[in-house]
C-alpha positions in Angstrom: 3.2 -5.7 16.4 5.8 -3.2 16.5 9.2 -3.6 18.1 12.6 -4.9 18.0 12.5 -8.1 15.4 15.7 -9.3 17.5 13.7 -9.7 20.9 10.2 -10.8 19.3 9.6 -14.3 19.3 8.3 -15.6 15.9 7.3 -19.3 17.0 3.4 -18.8 17.9 2.9 -17.1 14.4 1.5 -18.6 11.5 2.5 -15.4 9.4 5.3 -13.0 10.0 5.3 -9.7 8.0 8.4 -7.3 7.6 8.6 -4.0 6.1 12.2 -2.9 6.9 15.1 -1.7 5.0 17.4 -4.3 3.1 20.1 -4.1 5.5 18.4 -6.3 8.6 16.7 -8.9 6.1 19.3 -11.4 6.5 19.6 -11.6 10.2 15.7 -11.6 10.1 15.4 -14.5 7.7 17.7 -16.7 9.9 15.7 -15.7 12.9 12.6 -16.6 11.2 14.2 -20.0 9.8 14.9 -20.9 13.5 11.8 -19.9 15.0 9.1 -20.2 12.9 7.0 -23.6 12.5 7.2 -25.6 9.4 4.4 -24.4 7.1 4.3 -20.9 8.3 4.7 -18.1 6.1 7.1 -15.3 6.1 6.4 -12.2 4.1 8.6 -9.2 3.3 7.5 -6.0 1.5 9.5 -4.8 -1.0 12.8 -6.3 0.3 14.1 -9.6 -0.5 16.4 -11.8 1.5 19.8 -11.7 -0.1 20.9 -15.0 -1.7 17.3 -16.6 -0.9 14.8 -16.7 -3.8 11.2 -16.2 -2.7 8.6 -18.8 -3.3 6.2 -16.3 -4.7 6.4 -12.5 -5.5 3.1 -10.5 -5.7 3.4 -7.2 -7.3 1.0 -4.6 -5.9 -1.1 -1.9 -7.3 -0.1 0.7 -4.9 1.7 4.0 -5.3 5.4 2.7 -4.9 5.1 -0.4 -6.9 5.7 -2.4 -4.2 6.3 -6.3 -4.3 5.4 -8.8 -1.5 7.9 -11.7 -1.3 6.6 -14.8 0.2 8.5 -17.7 1.7 6.9 -21.1 3.2 8.8 -22.1 6.1 
């Protein structure tokens, strides 16, 4: 779904995927921690969360050398 993450309720989802700039990642992380259920998965394409180590990082074989960062809530 496209839209403003600040107004989007993450609670009903088992997986949330973000492909944003590094700037909003801390705010999105705090929102995901508040709203997502235990066991759900937060995925960020290419940009980490400042000060939070991902539980898994997967390098993609795409043209940009992207990395998916994953956290289980």
